[in-house]
C-alpha positions as CSV (number, residue, x, y, z in Angstrom):
1,M,-25.5,-3.7,5.9
2,T,-26.8,-7.2,6.5
3,G,-26.3,-9.7,3.7
4,Y,-28.9,-11.8,1.8
5,L,-29.1,-14.0,-1.3
6,T,-31.4,-13.9,-4.3
7,T,-31.6,-15.4,-7.7
8,H,-33.4,-15.0,-11.1
9,V,-33.7,-17.7,-13.8
10,L,-34.3,-16.6,-17.4
11,D,-35.0,-19.1,-20.2
12,T,-32.9,-17.6,-23.0
13,A,-34.2,-20.2,-25.6
14,R,-37.8,-19.2,-25.0
15,G,-37.1,-15.6,-24.2
16,C,-39.0,-15.5,-20.9
17,P,-38.6,-16.0,-17.1
18,A,-38.3,-19.7,-16.0
19,E,-41.4,-20.2,-14.0
20,G,-41.9,-23.3,-11.8
21,L,-38.2,-24.3,-11.6
22,K,-37.1,-26.0,-8.4
23,I,-34.1,-24.6,-6.6
24,E,-32.3,-26.0,-3.5
25,L,-29.9,-24.1,-1.4
26,F,-27.1,-25.9,0.5
27,R,-24.4,-24.6,2.9
28,I,-21.1,-26.4,2.4
29,E,-19.6,-27.7,5.6
30,G,-16.3,-29.4,5.1
31,A,-16.7,-32.3,2.7
32,G,-20.5,-32.3,3.1
33,R,-23.4,-30.0,2.5
34,V,-26.5,-29.2,4.5
35,L,-29.9,-28.4,2.8
36,L,-31.2,-25.1,4.0
37,R,-34.3,-24.7,1.8
38,T,-36.1,-25.6,-1.3
39,L,-37.9,-23.0,-3.3
40,E,-39.6,-22.6,-6.7
41,T,-39.4,-19.7,-9.2
42,N,-42.5,-17.6,-9.8
43,G,-43.8,-16.1,-13.0
44,D,-41.0,-13.6,-13.0
45,G,-38.3,-16.3,-12.7
46,R,-37.6,-15.2,-9.1
47,T,-38.4,-16.8,-5.8
48,D,-41.2,-15.2,-3.7
49,R,-38.8,-14.6,-0.9
50,Q,-35.0,-14.2,-0.5
51,I,-33.2,-17.5,-0.8
52,L,-31.1,-16.7,2.2
53,P,-32.8,-13.9,4.1
54,K,-31.0,-11.3,6.2
55,D,-31.8,-12.9,9.6
56,E,-30.2,-16.2,8.4
57,F,-27.2,-14.8,6.5
58,A,-23.7,-16.0,7.2
59,T,-20.6,-15.8,5.1
60,G,-19.3,-19.1,3.8
61,T,-19.5,-21.4,0.8
62,Y,-23.0,-22.3,-0.6
63,E,-24.4,-24.2,-3.5
64,L,-27.6,-23.5,-5.5
65,V,-28.9,-26.5,-7.3
66,F,-31.2,-25.7,-10.2
67,H,-33.5,-28.6,-11.3
68,V,-33.6,-27.6,-15.0
69,G,-34.5,-31.1,-16.4
70,D,-37.9,-31.1,-14.8
71,Y,-38.5,-27.5,-15.9
72,L,-37.5,-28.3,-19.5
73,M,-39.8,-31.3,-19.5
74,A,-42.7,-29.1,-18.2
75,C,-42.0,-26.7,-21.1
76,N,-42.3,-29.5,-23.6
77,T,-38.7,-29.1,-24.6
78,P,-38.1,-32.1,-26.9
79,P,-36.8,-34.9,-24.6
80,E,-33.5,-36.7,-25.0
81,E,-32.3,-39.6,-23.0
82,P,-30.3,-38.7,-21.1
83,R,-31.1,-34.9,-21.1
84,F,-28.0,-32.8,-21.8
85,L,-28.7,-30.6,-18.8
86,D,-30.7,-32.0,-15.9
87,V,-29.4,-30.5,-12.6
88,I,-27.1,-27.5,-12.5
89,P,-25.1,-27.0,-9.3
90,I,-23.5,-23.6,-8.8
91,R,-21.0,-23.4,-5.8
92,F,-20.0,-20.0,-4.7
93,G,-18.6,-18.1,-1.7
94,M,-20.1,-15.2,0.2
95,S,-17.3,-13.3,2.0
96,E,-19.0,-10.2,3.2
97,A,-22.4,-9.1,4.5
98,S,-23.9,-7.7,1.4
99,H,-26.5,-8.6,-1.3
100,Y,-25.5,-11.6,-3.4
101,H,-27.5,-12.2,-6.5
102,V,-26.7,-15.4,-8.4
103,P,-28.8,-15.5,-11.6
104,L,-29.0,-18.3,-14.1
105,L,-29.4,-17.8,-17.8
106,L,-30.7,-21.1,-19.2
107,S,-31.2,-22.9,-22.5
108,P,-31.5,-26.7,-23.2
109,F,-27.8,-26.9,-24.2
110,G,-26.1,-24.3,-22.1
111,Y,-26.2,-21.9,-19.2
112,S,-24.3,-19.0,-17.6
113,T,-24.2,-17.3,-14.3
114,Y,-22.5,-14.3,-12.7
115,R,-22.6,-12.2,-9.5
116,G,-25.4,-9.8,-10.2
117,S,-26.8,-6.9,-8.2
């Protein structure tokens, strides 16, 4: 099986998928990181294509960066200065060629993630 990477963002405070949320994918190389792509979530809270498709998959350490502050502002979440959650980085490793799914459950004051299926 060839590996690939997907995500899904759910707004648990509003009880719906997080549409229009910017996500960046980085590959970690030593002390630095390399931007691989920038995507945005659709109406289902997913990206229209795999974040890291099968033909580009490689094991290693990666980071998904979720730009939740902009999303919360667009949803008219009451602003605070500074916003409690603005950018959420999730660094994780992919050690085998399989499907990795890294979802984000989001609210203005907390979040969680896990390795999904």
